[in-house]
N, C-alpha and C positions, 0 to 999 in steps of 0.2 A: 293877401287873404291868409296865407300860412302864419303870419305873425299875429293874427287876431286870436288864434287859439291860445287859451290861457289868460288872456287879458280880461280882467273883471270876472274871472271864473268861466269864461266862454269855452265850451267843449268843441270838439271837431264837428259834432252833429249840429251845434248851434251855428257855427260859422258856415257850414255847408247849407243849412236851411236858409240863412240870411242871404246867401249868394245864389240860391237856387241850383245847388250842386249836390252830388252824392258825397257821402263821407269818403268813399273810395277814391274820388278825385283828389282830395286833400292828402290822403295817405300815399297815393301814387306819386304826387308831386314831391312830397317830402322824401320818399324813397329815392326818387330820381336825383334830387338835390344832394342827398347823402352820397349816392353813388359817384357823383361828380365832385364830391368834397366841398360842396358849397353849403352844407347844413351840418350842425353839430351831430356827432355820433350818438350822444347819450342825452336823454332828458332827465337823467338822474342828478344826484347831488354833485355840486361843484365845490371843491375845497379851495379856500382863499387863505392867503397869509394873515396871521393875526399879530397885531402889535400889542405887546404888553407894556403898559405904562404904569409906573409906580409913582404915586403922588404922596406927598407928605399930608397926613391927616391931622386935623386938630384933635388933640387928646382931651376933649372936654368930657367931664364925667357923665353928662346926660345923653351921650351918643352910644348906642348899643353897637357891639362889634359887627353884627349882621347888617346893620344899617350903613356901616361904613364901607362894606363891600359892594361895589357897583361895577357893572360892565355894560358895554355898548356894542351892538352888532349892527353893522351896516350891510344890508342885504343887496342882492343883485339888482333889485328893482328900485334902488336908492332909498328905500325906507329904512328907518333905524329902529332897532329894538333895544330898549334900555331895561335892565333888571337890577333890582336891589337885593342884597343878601344872597343866600345860596338857593339854587334851584336844581331840581332833579333833572337828569339828562332827558328822560322821556317827556317831561313837561316843557323843557326848552325846545325840543324838536317840534312838539305840537304848536308852540307859540310861533316858531319860525315859519312853519307851514301856513298858519293862519295869517300872519302878517304878509307873507308873500302872496297869498291868494286874495287878500283884501284889496 
């Protein structure tokens, strides 16, 4: 039941309601598992190594430099986010959150 929280946007309240429990039960179980070292300490950001790959680009006159810049981020839920050109940091953070929640 604890792993259902966050799947397809399910909240603690949703999971508790689905299993006829109170939210406090789920919070208490997570706290207990954290105390025993069996649950991750933080639900925050996780930093992963990034591999930078440089590829030879065709220098055709009809390709704009921004179009040639591409990157790919593989998220923890195995989904992939691909972006072309330059993207602002805050927009990238919003996209990552949306793709993880989808």
